VODO-454928 format. One record per atom (N, C-alpha, C, O): residue number from 1; atom name; x, y, z. Coordinates in steps of 0.2 Angstrom, whole numbers, padded with zeros to 4 digits. Example, Ala and Ser with C-alpha at 12.3 -4.5 7.8 and 13.67 -1.06 7.14 Angstrom:
! VODO-454928
1; N; 0066; -0028; 0039
1; CA; 0062; -0022; 0039
1; C; 0066; -0016; 0039
1; O; 0071; -0017; 0042
2; N; 0064; -0011; 0035
2; CA; 0068; -0005; 0036
2; C; 0064; 0000; 0039
2; O; 0067; 0006; 0040
This chain:
! VODO-454928
1; N; -0095; 0101; -0098
1; CA; -0092; 0095; -0096
1; C; -0096; 0089; -0097
1; O; -0103; 0090; -0097
2; N; -0093; 0084; -0099
2; CA; -0097; 0078; -0100
2; C; -0096; 0073; -0094
2; O; -0091; 0071; -0093
3; N; -0102; 0071; -0091
3; CA; -0102; 0067; -0085
3; C; -0102; 0060; -0087
3; O; -0106; 0058; -0091
4; N; -0097; 0056; -0085
4; CA; -0096; 0049; -0088
4; C; -0096; 0044; -0082
4; O; -0092; 0045; -0077
5; N; -0100; 0039; -0083
5; CA; -0101; 0034; -0078
5; C; -0098; 0027; -0081
5; O; -0099; 0026; -0087
6; N; -0094; 0023; -0077
6; CA; -0091; 0017; -0079
6; C; -0094; 0011; -0076
6; O; -0095; 0011; -0070
7; N; -0095; 0006; -0080
7; CA; -0097; -0001; -0077
7; C; -0092; -0006; -0080
7; O; -0091; -0007; -0086
8; N; -0088; -0009; -0075
8; CA; -0083; -0014; -0077
8; C; -0082; -0018; -0071
8; O; -0080; -0016; -0066
9; N; -0081; -0025; -0072
9; CA; -0080; -0029; -0066
9; C; -0073; -0030; -0064
9; O; -0071; -0033; -0059
10; N; -0068; -0027; -0069
10; CA; -0061; -0027; -0068
10; C; -0059; -0021; -0064
10; O; -0059; -0015; -0067
11; N; -0057; -0021; -0058
11; CA; -0055; -0015; -0054
11; C; -0049; -0011; -0057
11; O; -0049; -0005; -0057
12; N; -0044; -0014; -0060
12; CA; -0039; -0011; -0064
12; C; -0042; -0007; -0070
12; O; -0039; -0002; -0071
13; N; -0046; -0010; -0073
13; CA; -0049; -0007; -0079
13; C; -0053; -0001; -0077
13; O; -0053; 0005; -0080
14; N; -0057; -0001; -0072
14; CA; -0061; 0005; -0069
14; C; -0056; 0010; -0067
14; O; -0057; 0016; -0069
15; N; -0050; 0009; -0064
15; CA; -0046; 0014; -0062
15; C; -0042; 0017; -0068
15; O; -0041; 0023; -0068
16; N; -0041; 0013; -0073
16; CA; -0038; 0016; -0079
16; C; -0042; 0020; -0083
16; O; -0040; 0026; -0085
17; N; -0049; 0019; -0083
17; CA; -0054; 0023; -0086
17; C; -0055; 0029; -0082
17; O; -0056; 0035; -0085
18; N; -0055; 0029; -0076
18; CA; -0056; 0035; -0071
18; C; -0050; 0039; -0073
18; O; -0051; 0045; -0073
19; N; -0044; 0037; -0073
19; CA; -0038; 0041; -0074
19; C; -0038; 0045; -0081
19; O; -0037; 0051; -0081
20; N; -0040; 0041; -0086
20; CA; -0041; 0044; -0093
20; C; -0046; 0049; -0093
20; O; -0045; 0055; -0095
21; N; -0052; 0048; -0090
21; CA; -0057; 0053; -0089
21; C; -0055; 0059; -0086
21; O; -0056; 0065; -0088
22; N; -0052; 0058; -0080
22; CA; -0050; 0064; -0076
22; C; -0044; 0068; -0079
22; O; -0044; 0074; -0078
23; N; -0041; 0065; -0084
23; CA; -0035; 0069; -0087
23; C; -0038; 0072; -0093
23; O; -0034; 0076; -0096
24; N; -0044; 0071; -0095
24; CA; -0047; 0074; -0101
24; C; -0051; 0080; -0099
24; O; -0056; 0079; -0096
25; N; -0049; 0086; -0102
25; CA; -0052; 0092; -0099
25; C; -0059; 0093; -0099
25; O; -0062; 0095; -0095
26; N; -0062; 0090; -0105
26; CA; -0070; 0091; -0106
26; C; -0074; 0085; -0102
26; O; -0080; 0086; -0102
27; N; -0070; 0080; -0099
27; CA; -0074; 0075; -0096
27; C; -0074; 0076; -0089
27; O; -0069; 0079; -0085
28; N; -0079; 0073; -0086
28; CA; -0080; 0073; -0078
28; C; -0082; 0066; -0076
28; O; -0087; 0063; -0078
29; N; -0077; 0062; -0072
29; CA; -0079; 0056; -0070
29; C; -0084; 0056; -0064
29; O; -0082; 0060; -0059
30; N; -0090; 0053; -0064
30; CA; -0095; 0053; -0059
30; C; -0096; 0047; -0055
30; O; -0099; 0046; -0050
31; N; -0092; 0041; -0057
31; CA; -0092; 0035; -0053
31; C; -0091; 0029; -0057
31; O; -0091; 0029; -0063
32; N; -0090; 0023; -0054
32; CA; -0089; 0017; -0057
32; C; -0092; 0011; -0053
32; O; -0092; 0012; -0047
33; N; -0094; 0006; -0056
33; CA; -0097; 0000; -0053
33; C; -0095; -0006; -0056
33; O; -0094; -0006; -0062
34; N; -0095; -0012; -0052
34; CA; -0093; -0018; -0055
34; C; -0098; -0022; -0058
34; O; -0097; -0027; -0062
35; N; -0105; -0020; -0058
35; CA; -0110; -0023; -0062
35; C; -0116; -0019; -0062
35; O; -0116; -0013; -0059
36; N; -0122; -0021; -0065
36; CA; -0127; -0017; -0066
36; C; -0133; -0018; -0061
36; O; -0139; -0017; -0063
37; N; -0132; -0021; -0056
37; CA; -0137; -0024; -0051
37; C; -0141; -0018; -0048
37; O; -0147; -0019; -0046
38; N; -0138; -0012; -0048
38; CA; -0142; -0006; -0045
38; C; -0142; 0000; -0050
38; O; -0141; 0005; -0048
39; N; -0142; -0002; -0056
39; CA; -0141; 0003; -0061
39; C; -0145; 0009; -0061
39; O; -0143; 0015; -0062
40; N; -0152; 0008; -0059
40; CA; -0156; 0014; -0059
40; C; -0154; 0019; -0053
40; O; -0155; 0025; -0054
41; N; -0153; 0016; -0047
41; CA; -0150; 0020; -0042
41; C; -0144; 0023; -0043
41; O; -0143; 0029; -0041
42; N; -0139; 0020; -0047
42; CA; -0133; 0023; -0049
42; C; -0134; 0029; -0053
42; O; -0131; 0034; -0052
43; N; -0138; 0028; -0058
43; CA; -0139; 0034; -0063
43; C; -0143; 0040; -0059
43; O; -0141; 0045; -0061
44; N; -0147; 0038; -0055
44; CA; -0151; 0044; -0051
44; C; -0146; 0047; -0047
44; O; -0146; 0054; -0046
45; N; -0141; 0044; -0044
45; CA; -0136; 0047; -0040
45; C; -0130; 0051; -0044
45; O; -0128; 0056; -0042
46; N; -0128; 0048; -0049
46; CA; -0122; 0050; -0053
46; C; -0124; 0055; -0058
46; O; -0120; 0059; -0060
47; N; -0130; 0054; -0061
47; CA; -0133; 0059; -0067
47; C; -0128; 0059; -0072
47; O; -0125; 0064; -0074
48; N; -0126; 0053; -0075
48; CA; -0121; 0053; -0081
48; C; -0124; 0056; -0088
48; O; -0130; 0055; -0089
49; N; -0120; 0058; -0092
49; CA; -0122; 0060; -0099
49; C; -0121; 0054; -0103
49; O; -0124; 0053; -0108
50; N; -0116; 0050; -0101
50; CA; -0114; 0044; -0105
50; C; -0111; 0039; -0101
50; O; -0108; 0040; -0096
51; N; -0112; 0033; -0103
51; CA; -0110; 0027; -0099
51; C; -0105; 0023; -0103
51; O; -0107; 0021; -0109
52; N; -0099; 0021; -0100
52; CA; -0095; 0016; -0104
52; C; -0097; 0009; -0100
52; O; -0095; 0008; -0094
53; N; -0099; 0005; -0104
53; CA; -0103; -0001; -0101
53; C; -0099; -0008; -0104
53; O; -0099; -0009; -0110
54; N; -0096; -0011; -0099
54; CA; -0094; -0018; -0100
54; C; -0099; -0023; -0102
54; O; -0105; -0022; -0099
55; N; -0098; -0028; -0106
55; CA; -0104; -0032; -0107
55; C; -0104; -0038; -0102
55; O; -0109; -0040; -0099
56; N; -0098; -0041; -0101
56; CA; -0097; -0047; -0097
56; C; -0096; -0045; -0089
56; O; -0091; -0043; -0088
57; N; -0101; -0045; -0085
57; CA; -0101; -0043; -0078
57; C; -0105; -0048; -0074
57; O; -0110; -0051; -0077
58; N; -0103; -0050; -0068
58; CA; -0107; -0054; -0064
58; C; -0114; -0051; -0061
58; O; -0115; -0045; -0062
59; N; -0119; -0055; -0059
59; CA; -0125; -0053; -0057
59; C; -0130; -0050; -0062
59; O; -0135; -0052; -0063
60; N; -0127; -0044; -0064
60; CA; -0131; -0041; -0069
60; C; -0127; -0038; -0075
60; O; -0123; -0033; -0073
61; N; -0127; -0041; -0081
61; CA; -0122; -0039; -0086
61; C; -0124; -0032; -0090
61; O; -0129; -0029; -0088
62; N; -0119; -0031; -0094
62; CA; -0120; -0024; -0098
62; C; -0126; -0024; -0102
62; O; -0129; -0019; -0103
63; N; -0128; -0030; -0105
63; CA; -0134; -0030; -0110
63; C; -0141; -0028; -0105
63; O; -0145; -0025; -0108
64; N; -0141; -0031; -0100
64; CA; -0146; -0030; -0095
64; C; -0147; -0023; -0093
64; O; -0152; -0019; -0093
65; N; -0141; -0020; -0091
65; CA; -0140; -0013; -0090
65; C; -0142; -0008; -0095
65; O; -0146; -0003; -0094
66; N; -0140; -0010; -0101
66; CA; -0142; -0006; -0107
66; C; -0149; -0005; -0108
66; O; -0152; 0000; -0109
67; N; -0152; -0011; -0108
67; CA; -0160; -0011; -0109
67; C; -0163; -0007; -0104
67; O; -0168; -0003; -0105
68; N; -0161; -0007; -0097
68; CA; -0164; -0003; -0092
68; C; -0163; 0004; -0093
68; O; -0167; 0009; -0092
69; N; -0157; 0006; -0095
69; CA; -0155; 0013; -0097
69; C; -0160; 0016; -0102
69; O; -0163; 0021; -0102
70; N; -0160; 0012; -0108
70; CA; -0164; 0014; -0113
70; C; -0172; 0014; -0112
70; O; -0176; 0018; -0115
71; N; -0174; 0010; -0107
71; CA; -0181; 0010; -0105
71; C; -0183; 0016; -0100
71; O; -0188; 0020; -0101
72; N; -0178; 0018; -0095
72; CA; -0180; 0023; -0090
72; C; -0176; 0029; -0091
72; O; -0178; 0035; -0089
73; N; -0170; 0029; -0095
73; CA; -0166; 0035; -0096
73; C; -0163; 0036; -0103
73; O; -0157; 0035; -0104
74; N; -0168; 0036; -0108
74; CA; -0166; 0036; -0115
74; C; -0161; 0042; -0117
74; O; -0158; 0041; -0122
75; N; -0161; 0047; -0113
75; CA; -0157; 0053; -0115
75; C; -0149; 0051; -0113
75; O; -0145; 0054; -0116
76; N; -0148; 0046; -0109
76; CA; -0141; 0044; -0107
76; C; -0138; 0040; -0113
76; O; -0141; 0035; -0115
77; N; -0132; 0042; -0115
77; CA; -0129; 0038; -0121
77; C; -0125; 0032; -0118
77; O; -0123; 0033; -0112
78; N; -0125; 0027; -0122
78; CA; -0121; 0021; -0119
78; C; -0116; 0018; -0125
78; O; -0118; 0017; -0130
79; N; -0110; 0018; -0123
79; CA; -0105; 0015; -0127
79; C; -0103; 0008; -0124
79; O; -0100; 0007; -0118
80; N; -0104; 0002; -0127
80; CA; -0103; -0004; -0125
80; C; -0095; -0006; -0126
80; O; -0093; -0004; -0131
81; N; -0092; -0009; -0121
81; CA; -0085; -0011; -0122
81; C; -0085; -0019; -0120
81; O; -0088; -0021; -0115
82; N; -0081; -0022; -0124
82; CA; -0080; -0029; -0123
82; C; -0073; -0032; -0125
82; O; -0070; -0028; -0130
83; N; -0071; -0037; -0122
83; CA; -0064; -0040; -0124
83; C; -0065; -0044; -0131
83; O; -0060; -0046; -0134
84; N; -0071; -0046; -0132
84; CA; -0072; -0051; -0138
84; C; -0077; -0048; -0143
84; O; -0082; -0045; -0141
85; N; -0076; -0049; -0149
85; CA; -0081; -0047; -0154
85; C; -0086; -0052; -0156
85; O; -0086; -0055; -0161
86; N; -0090; -0054; -0151
86; CA; -0095; -0059; -0151
86; C; -0101; -0057; -0155
86; O; -0104; -0052; -0153
87; N; -0102; -0061; -0161
87; CA; -0107; -0058; -0165
87; C; -0114; -0057; -0162
87; O; -0117; -0052; -0162
88; N; -0116; -0062; -0158
88; CA; -0123; -0062; -0154
88; C; -0123; -0056; -0150
88; O; -0128; -0053; -0150
89; N; -0118; -0055; -0146
89; CA; -0118; -0049; -0141
89; C; -0118; -0042; -0145
89; O; -0121; -0037; -0143
90; N; -0114; -0042; -0150
90; CA; -0114; -0036; -0154
90; C; -0120; -0034; -0157
90; O; -0123; -0028; -0156
91; N; -0124; -0039; -0160
91; CA; -0131; -0037; -0163
91; C; -0136; -0036; -0157
91; O; -0140; -0032; -0158
92; N; -0135; -0039; -0152
92; CA; -0140; -0038; -0146
92; C; -0139; -0031; -0144
92; O; -0144; -0028; -0142
93; N; -0133; -0029; -0143
93; CA; -0132; -0022; -0140
93; C; -0134; -0017; -0145
93; O; -0137; -0012; -0143
94; N; -0133; -0018; -0152
94; CA; -0135; -0013; -0157
94; C; -0143; -0013; -0157
94; O; -0146; -0007; -0157
95; N; -0146; -0018; -0157
95; CA; -0153; -0019; -0157
95; C; -0156; -0015; -0150
95; O; -0162; -0013; -0151
96; N; -0153; -0016; -0145
96; CA; -0155; -0013; -0138
96; C; -0154; -0005; -0138
96; O; -0156; -0002; -0133
97; N; -0151; -0003; -0143
97; CA; -0150; 0005; -0144
97; C; -0143; 0008; -0142
97; O; -0143; 0014; -0140
98; N; -0138; 0004; -0141
98; CA; -0132; 0007; -0139
98; C; -0129; 0012; -0145
98; O; -0130; 0010; -0151
99; N; -0127; 0017; -0142
99; CA; -0124; 0022; -0147
99; C; -0117; 0021; -0149
99; O; -0115; 0024; -0154
100; N; -0114; 0016; -0146
100; CA; -0107; 0015; -0148
100; C; -0105; 0008; -0146
100; O; -0108; 0005; -0141
101; N; -0100; 0005; -0149
101; CA; -0098; -0002; -0148
101; C; -0091; -0003; -0149
101; O; -0089; -0002; -0155
102; N; -0086; -0004; -0144
102; CA; -0079; -0004; -0146
102; C; -0076; -0010; -0142
102; O; -0078; -0012; -0136
103; N; -0070; -0012; -0144
103; CA; -0067; -0017; -0141
103; C; -0062; -0014; -0136
103; O; -0060; -0008; -0136
104; N; -0061; -0018; -0130
104; CA; -0057; -0015; -0124
104; C; -0050; -0013; -0126
104; O; -0047; -0009; -0123
105; N; -0047; -0016; -0131
105; CA; -0040; -0014; -0133
105; C; -0040; -0008; -0137
105; O; -0034; -0006; -0140
106; N; -0045; -0004; -0138
106; CA; -0045; 0002; -0141
106; C; -0040; 0007; -0138
106; O; -0039; 0007; -0132
107; N; -0037; 0011; -0142
107; CA; -0032; 0016; -0139
107; C; -0036; 0021; -0135
107; O; -0042; 0022; -0136
108; N; -0032; 0025; -0131
108; CA; -0034; 0030; -0128
108; C; -0038; 0035; -0132
108; O; -0043; 0038; -0131
109; N; -0034; 0037; -0138
109; CA; -0037; 0042; -0142
109; C; -0044; 0039; -0145
109; O; -0049; 0043; -0146
110; N; -0044; 0033; -0147
110; CA; -0050; 0030; -0149
110; C; -0056; 0031; -0144
110; O; -0062; 0032; -0146
111; N; -0055; 0029; -0138
111; CA; -0060; 0030; -0133
111; C; -0062; 0037; -0132
111; O; -0068; 0038; -0132
112; N; -0057; 0042; -0132
112; CA; -0059; 0049; -0131
112; C; -0063; 0051; -0137
112; O; -0069; 0054; -0137
113; N; -0061; 0049; -0143
113; CA; -0065; 0051; -0149
113; C; -0072; 0048; -0150
113; O; -0077; 0051; -0152
114; N; -0072; 0042; -0147
114; CA; -0079; 0038; -0147
114; C; -0084; 0042; -0143
114; O; -0089; 0043; -0145
115; N; -0081; 0044; -0137
115; CA; -0086; 0048; -0132
115; C; -0088; 0055; -0135
115; O; -0094; 0057; -0135
116; N; -0083; 0058; -0138
116; CA; -0085; 0065; -0141
116; C; -0090; 0064; -0147
116; O; -0094; 0068; -0148
117; N; -0089; 0059; -0151
117; CA; -0093; 0058; -0157
117; C; -0100; 0056; -0155
117; O; -0105; 0059; -0157
118; N; -0101; 0052; -0150
118; CA; -0108; 0050; -0147
118; C; -0111; 0056; -0144
118; O; -0117; 0058; -0145
119; N; -0107; 0060; -0140
119; CA; -0110; 0066; -0137
119; C; -0112; 0072; -0142
119; O; -0115; 0076; -0140
120; N; -0109; 0072; -0148
120; CA; -0110; 0077; -0153
120; C; -0116; 0074; -0157
120; O; -0118; 0077; -0162
121; N; -0119; 0069; -0155
121; CA; -0125; 0067; -0159
121; C; -0124; 0061; -0164
121; O; -0129; 0059; -0167
122; N; -0118; 0059; -0164
122; CA; -0117; 0054; -0169
122; C; -0117; 0047; -0165
122; O; -0120; 0046; -0160
123; N; -0113; 0042; -0168
123; CA; -0112; 0036; -0165
123; C; -0105; 0033; -0167
123; O; -0102; 0036; -0171
124; N; -0103; 0028; -0163
124; CA; -0096; 0026; -0164
124; C; -0096; 0018; -0164
124; O; -0099; 0015; -0160
125; N; -0092; 0016; -0168
125; CA; -0091; 0009; -0169
125; C; -0084; 0007; -0171
125; O; -0082; 0010; -0176
126; N; -0080; 0002; -0168
126; CA; -0074; 0001; -0170
126; C; -0074; -0003; -0177
126; O; -0079; -0006; -0179
127; N; -0069; -0002; -0181
127; CA; -0069; -0005; -0188
127; C; -0071; -0012; -0188
127; O; -0074; -0015; -0193
128; N; -0068; -0016; -0183
128; CA; -0069; -0023; -0183
128; C; -0077; -0025; -0182
128; O; -0080; -0029; -0185
129; N; -0080; -0021; -0178
129; CA; -0087; -0022; -0177
129; C; -0091; -0020; -0183
129; O; -0096; -0023; -0185
130; N; -0089; -0014; -0186
130; CA; -0093; -0011; -0192
130; C; -0093; -0017; -0197
130; O; -0098; -0018; -0201
131; N; -0087; -0020; -0198
131; CA; -0086; -0025; -0203
131; C; -0091; -0031; -0202
131; O; -0094; -0034; -0207
132; N; -0091; -0033; -0196
132; CA; -0096; -0038; -0194
132; C; -0103; -0037; -0196
132; O; -0107; -0041; -0199
133; N; -0105; -0030; -0194
133; CA; -0112; -0028; -0196
133; C; -0113; -0028; -0203
133; O; -0118; -0031; -0206
134; N; -0108; -0026; -0207
134; CA; -0108; -0025; -0214
134; C; -0109; -0032; -0217
134; O; -0113; -0033; -0222
135; N; -0105; -0037; -0215
135; CA; -0105; -0044; -0218
135; C; -0112; -0047; -0216
135; O; -0114; -0051; -0220
136; N; -0114; -0046; -0210
136; CA; -0121; -0049; -0208
136; C; -0126; -0048; -0213
136; O; -0131; -0052; -0214
137; N; -0127; -0041; -0215
137; CA; -0132; -0039; -0219
137; C; -0131; -0039; -0227
137; O; -0135; -0037; -0231
138; N; -0125; -0040; -0229
138; CA; -0123; -0039; -0236
138; C; -0126; -0044; -0241
138; O; -0127; -0042; -0247
139; N; -0129; -0049; -0238
139; CA; -0133; -0054; -0243
139; C; -0140; -0052; -0244
139; O; -0144; -0055; -0248
140; N; -0143; -0047; -0240
140; CA; -0150; -0045; -0241
140; C; -0151; -0042; -0248
140; O; -0147; -0037; -0250
141; N; -0156; -0044; -0252
141; CA; -0157; -0042; -0259
141; C; -0161; -0035; -0260
141; O; -0160; -0032; -0265
142; N; -0165; -0033; -0255
142; CA; -0170; -0028; -0256
142; C; -0166; -0021; -0256
142; O; -0161; -0020; -0253
143; N; -0169; -0016; -0260
143; CA; -0167; -0010; -0260
143; C; -0172; -0005; -0261
143; O; -0177; -0006; -0265
144; N; -0172; 0001; -0257
144; CA; -0177; 0006; -0258
144; C; -0174; 0013; -0259
144; O; -0168; 0013; -0258
145; N; -0177; 0017; -0261
145; CA; -0175; 0024; -0263
145; C; -0176; 0028; -0256
145; O; -0181; 0030; -0255
146; N; -0170; 0030; -0253
146; CA; -0171; 0034; -0247
146; C; -0169; 0042; -0249
146; O; -0168; 0046; -0244
147; N; -0168; 0043; -0255
147; CA; -0166; 0050; -0257
147; C; -0160; 0053; -0254
147; O; -0160; 0059; -0252
148; N; -0155; 0049; -0253
148; CA; -0149; 0051; -0250
148; C; -0145; 0055; -0256
148; O; -0145; 0053; -0262
149; N; -0142; 0060; -0254
149; CA; -0138; 0064; -0259
149; C; -0131; 0060; -0260
149; O; -0130; 0056; -0256
150; N; -0127; 0062; -0265
150; CA; -0121; 0059; -0266
150; C; -0116; 0060; -0260
150; O; -0113; 0055; -0259
151; N; -0116; 0065; -0257
151; CA; -0112; 0066; -0251
151; C; -0114; 0062; -0245
151; O; -0110; 0059; -0242
152; N; -0121; 0062; -0244
152; CA; -0123; 0057; -0239
152; C; -0122; 0050; -0240
152; O; -0120; 0046; -0235
153; N; -0122; 0048; -0246
153; CA; -0121; 0041; -0248
153; C; -0113; 0040; -0247
153; O; -0112; 0034; -0245
154; N; -0109; 0044; -0249
154; CA; -0102; 0044; -0248
154; C; -0100; 0043; -0241
154; O; -0096; 0039; -0238
155; N; -0104; 0047; -0237
155; CA; -0103; 0047; -0229
155; C; -0105; 0041; -0226
155; O; -0101; 0038; -0222
156; N; -0110; 0038; -0229
156; CA; -0113; 0032; -0226
156; C; -0108; 0026; -0228
156; O; -0107; 0022; -0224
157; N; -0105; 0026; -0234
157; CA; -0100; 0021; -0236
157; C; -0094; 0021; -0231
157; O; -0092; 0016; -0229
158; N; -0092; 0027; -0230
158; CA; -0086; 0028; -0225
158; C; -0088; 0025; -0218
158; O; -0084; 0022; -0215
159; N; -0094; 0027; -0216
159; CA; -0096; 0024; -0209
159; C; -0096; 0017; -0209
159; O; -0094; 0014; -0204
160; N; -0099; 0014; -0215
160; CA; -0099; 0007; -0215
160; C; -0092; 0003; -0215
160; O; -0092; -0003; -0214
161; N; -0087; 0007; -0217
161; CA; -0080; 0005; -0217
161; C; -0077; 0006; -0210
161; O; -0071; 0004; -0210
162; N; -0081; 0008; -0206
162; CA; -0078; 0009; -0199
162; C; -0074; 0016; -0198
162; O; -0070; 0016; -0193
163; N; -0074; 0020; -0203
163; CA; -0070; 0027; -0202
163; C; -0074; 0031; -0197
163; O; -0080; 0031; -0196
164; N; -0069; 0035; -0193
164; CA; -0072; 0040; -0188
164; C; -0074; 0046; -0192
164; O; -0073; 0047; -0198
165; N; -0078; 0050; -0188
165; CA; -0080; 0057; -0191
165; C; -0074; 0061; -0194
165; O; -0074; 0064; -0199
166; N; -0069; 0061; -0190
166; CA; -0063; 0065; -0192
166; C; -0060; 0062; -0198
166; O; -0057; 0066; -0203
167; N; -0059; 0055; -0199
167; CA; -0056; 0052; -0204
167; C; -0061; 0053; -0211
167; O; -0058; 0054; -0216
168; N; -0067; 0053; -0210
168; CA; -0072; 0055; -0215
168; C; -0071; 0062; -0218
168; O; -0071; 0063; -0224
169; N; -0070; 0066; -0213
169; CA; -0069; 0073; -0215
169; C; -0063; 0074; -0219
169; O; -0063; 0078; -0224
170; N; -0057; 0071; -0217
170; CA; -0051; 0071; -0221
170; C; -0052; 0068; -0228
170; O; -0049; 0071; -0232
171; N; -0055; 0062; -0228
171; CA; -0056; 0059; -0234
171; C; -0060; 0063; -0239
171; O; -0059; 0063; -0245
172; N; -0065; 0066; -0237
172; CA; -0070; 0070; -0241
172; C; -0068; 0077; -0242
172; O; -0071; 0081; -0246
173; N; -0063; 0080; -0238
173; CA; -0061; 0087; -0239
173; C; -0066; 0091; -0236
173; O; -0067; 0097; -0239
174; N; -0070; 0089; -0231
174; CA; -0075; 0094; -0228
174; C; -0074; 0094; -0220
174; O; -0069; 0091; -0218
175; N; -0078; 0098; -0217
175; CA; -0077; 0099; -0210
175; C; -0080; 0094; -0206
175; O; -0084; 0090; -0208
176; N; -0078; 0093; -0199
176; CA; -0081; 0088; -0195
176; C; -0088; 0090; -0194
176; O; -0092; 0085; -0193
177; N; -0090; 0096; -0193
177; CA; -0097; 0099; -0193
177; C; -0101; 0096; -0198
177; O; -0107; 0094; -0197
178; N; -0098; 0097; -0205
178; CA; -0102; 0095; -0210
178; C; -0103; 0087; -0210
178; O; -0109; 0085; -0212
179; N; -0098; 0083; -0208
179; CA; -0099; 0076; -0208
179; C; -0105; 0075; -0203
179; O; -0109; 0071; -0204
180; N; -0105; 0078; -0197
180; CA; -0110; 0077; -0192
180; C; -0117; 0079; -0195
180; O; -0122; 0075; -0194
181; N; -0117; 0084; -0199
181; CA; -0124; 0086; -0202
181; C; -0126; 0081; -0207
181; O; -0132; 0079; -0207
182; N; -0121; 0078; -0211
182; CA; -0123; 0073; -0216
182; C; -0126; 0066; -0212
182; O; -0131; 0064; -0214
183; N; -0123; 0065; -0206
183; CA; -0125; 0059; -0202
183; C; -0132; 0060; -0200
183; O; -0136; 0055; -0200
184; N; -0133; 0066; -0197
184; CA; -0140; 0067; -0195
184; C; -0145; 0067; -0200
184; O; -0151; 0064; -0199
185; N; -0143; 0069; -0206
185; CA; -0148; 0069; -0212
185; C; -0149; 0061; -0214
185; O; -0155; 0059; -0215
186; N; -0144; 0057; -0214
186; CA; -0144; 0050; -0215
186; C; -0149; 0047; -0210
186; O; -0153; 0043; -0212
187; N; -0148; 0048; -0204
187; CA; -0152; 0045; -0199
187; C; -0160; 0047; -0200
187; O; -0164; 0043; -0200
188; N; -0161; 0053; -0202
188; CA; -0168; 0055; -0203
188; C; -0171; 0052; -0209
188; O; -0176; 0049; -0209
189; N; -0167; 0051; -0215
189; CA; -0169; 0048; -0221
189; C; -0170; 0041; -0220
189; O; -0175; 0038; -0223
190; N; -0166; 0038; -0216
190; CA; -0166; 0030; -0216
190; C; -0171; 0028; -0210
190; O; -0172; 0022; -0209
191; N; -0173; 0033; -0206
191; CA; -0177; 0032; -0200
191; C; -0174; 0027; -0195
191; O; -0177; 0022; -0193
192; N; -0168; 0029; -0193
192; CA; -0164; 0025; -0189
192; C; -0161; 0030; -0183
192; O; -0162; 0036; -0184
193; N; -0159; 0027; -0178
193; CA; -0156; 0031; -0172
193; C; -0149; 0029; -0170
193; O; -0147; 0032; -0165
194; N; -0146; 0025; -0173
194; CA; -0139; 0023; -0171
194; C; -0135; 0021; -0177
194; O; -0138; 0020; -0183
195; N; -0128; 0021; -0176
195; CA; -0124; 0020; -0182
195; C; -0125; 0012; -0184
195; O; -0125; 0011; -0190
196; N; -0126; 0008; -0179
196; CA; -0127; 0001; -0181
196; C; -0133; 0000; -0185
196; O; -0133; -0004; -0190
197; N; -0138; 0003; -0184
197; CA; -0144; 0003; -0188
197; C; -0143; 0005; -0195
197; O; -0145; 0002; -0200
198; N; -0140; 0011; -0195
198; CA; -0138; 0014; -0202
198; C; -0134; 0010; -0206
198; O; -0136; 0009; -0212
199; N; -0129; 0007; -0203
199; CA; -0124; 0003; -0207
199; C; -0128; -0004; -0209
199; O; -0127; -0006; -0215
200; N; -0132; -0007; -0204
200; CA; -0136; -0013; -0206
200; C; -0141; -0012; -0212
200; O; -0141; -0016; -0216
201; N; -0144; -0006; -0211
201; CA; -0149; -0005; -0216
201; C; -0146; -0003; -0223
201; O; -0148; -0005; -0228
202; N; -0140; 0001; -0223
202; CA; -0137; 0002; -0229
202; C; -0135; -0004; -0233
202; O; -0135; -0004; -0239
203; N; -0133; -0009; -0229
203; CA; -0131; -0015; -0233
203; C; -0137; -0020; -0234
203; O; -0137; -0023; -0239
204; N; -0142; -0020; -0230
204; CA; -0148; -0023; -0232
204; C; -0151; -0021; -0238
204; O; -0153; -0025; -0242
205; N; -0151; -0014; -0239
205; CA; -0154; -0011; -0245
205; C; -0149; -0009; -0250
205; O; -0151; -0007; -0255
206; N; -0143; -0011; -0249
206; CA; -0138; -0010; -0254
206; C; -0137; -0003; -0256
206; O; -0137; -0001; -0262
207; N; -0137; 0001; -0251
207; CA; -0136; 0008; -0252
207; C; -0129; 0011; -0253
207; O; -0128; 0016; -0256
208; N; -0124; 0006; -0251
208; CA; -0117; 0008; -0252
208; C; -0114; 0002; -0255
208; O; -0108; 0002; -0257
């Protein structure tokens, strides 16, 4: 079971996510809070595997919470959620170590898949966010040889286009497990720890 903790200042949103989590067989809802003012105590009490984190919250927002999680509980995965694709907050969350970043209007299936991908060792990013990252770094001229194989380069290209692991598997005619292995190798060779870092470096170094 995947233990999931929710942070969101909107009570209806919290209830909606709780219902989704409880209805998904492999998920276990462990709690929800309206802000991150007591996040260390929350995590100690709830012991989540993954956190769905709103960015805009009163008193202590999602970025503050993310930084504390990565400082004190680096094993806990964090997927940021926001109603707006604000460039500054997107890059701040990526730099702070978020494993995923999605807009709140994502579908139920997209939320479920995002959680599954992150817990399988990958990362998740909505196409709109991936495109922002790609455009931000597309003008960087440097390029280095990271010894990516043709399949790894193709996988990285699909990731930068915002495709999910399942979509990449379908596009390349390979299994989800093989895609996940390609991503792990990409992370090792690029010396990165998140999808945002991989996509950013790929475009900075013109790898795709």
